[in-house]
C-alpha positions as CSV (number, residue, x, y, z in Angstrom):
1,X,124.8,-6.6,31.2
2,X,124.3,-4.3,34.2
3,X,120.9,-3.0,35.3
4,X,120.4,-0.4,38.0
5,X,116.9,0.4,39.3
6,X,116.7,3.9,40.7
7,X,113.9,6.0,42.0
8,X,113.6,8.0,38.8
9,X,115.3,5.9,36.1
10,X,116.2,2.3,35.3
11,X,119.5,2.1,33.5
12,X,121.1,-0.7,31.5
13,X,124.7,-0.9,30.2
14,X,126.4,-3.7,28.2
15,X,129.3,-4.2,26.0
16,X,128.8,-5.3,22.4
17,X,131.8,-5.9,20.1
18,X,133.9,-3.7,22.4
19,X,131.4,-0.9,22.4
20,X,129.6,0.4,25.5
21,X,125.8,0.4,24.9
22,X,123.4,2.1,27.4
23,X,119.7,2.6,27.8
24,X,117.6,4.7,30.3
25,X,113.9,4.5,30.9
26,X,111.6,5.9,33.6
27,X,111.4,3.6,36.6
28,X,108.2,1.9,37.5
29,X,108.0,2.2,41.3
30,X,104.9,0.1,41.9
31,X,106.4,-2.9,40.1
32,X,110.1,-2.5,39.5
33,X,110.2,-5.7,37.4
34,X,108.3,-3.9,34.7
35,X,111.1,-1.3,34.3
36,X,113.7,-4.0,34.3
37,X,111.9,-5.9,31.5
38,X,111.4,-2.6,29.5
39,X,115.1,-1.7,29.7
40,X,116.0,-5.3,28.7
41,X,113.7,-4.9,25.6
42,X,115.3,-1.6,24.8
43,X,118.7,-3.4,24.5
44,X,117.6,-4.8,21.1
45,X,119.3,-8.1,22.1
46,X,117.8,-11.5,21.7
47,X,117.5,-13.0,25.2
48,X,119.8,-15.9,24.1
49,X,122.6,-13.3,23.6
50,X,122.6,-12.2,27.2
51,X,125.3,-14.3,29.1
52,X,124.8,-12.6,32.5
53,X,122.9,-9.9,34.3
54,X,124.2,-7.9,37.3
55,X,121.4,-6.1,39.1
56,X,121.6,-3.3,41.6
57,X,119.2,-0.8,43.1
58,X,119.3,2.5,44.9
59,X,115.6,2.4,45.7
60,X,114.5,2.3,49.3
61,X,110.9,1.6,50.4
62,X,109.5,2.9,53.7
63,X,106.7,1.2,55.4
64,X,104.7,2.8,58.1
65,X,104.1,0.8,61.2
């Protein structure tokens, strides 16, 4: 399963029985983990069925000094 956290959407893609399955939800900028958990739940998979997760992000955070 691959998960990408972007500035607008968090996307998930996985392969089930040779078929590509995808999900897209709105990102949760204040706590990105909430978006990751939501897109995992959208997969409809039991957590025991997930063999591996690859995670990426295109989100940058700027901090004023």
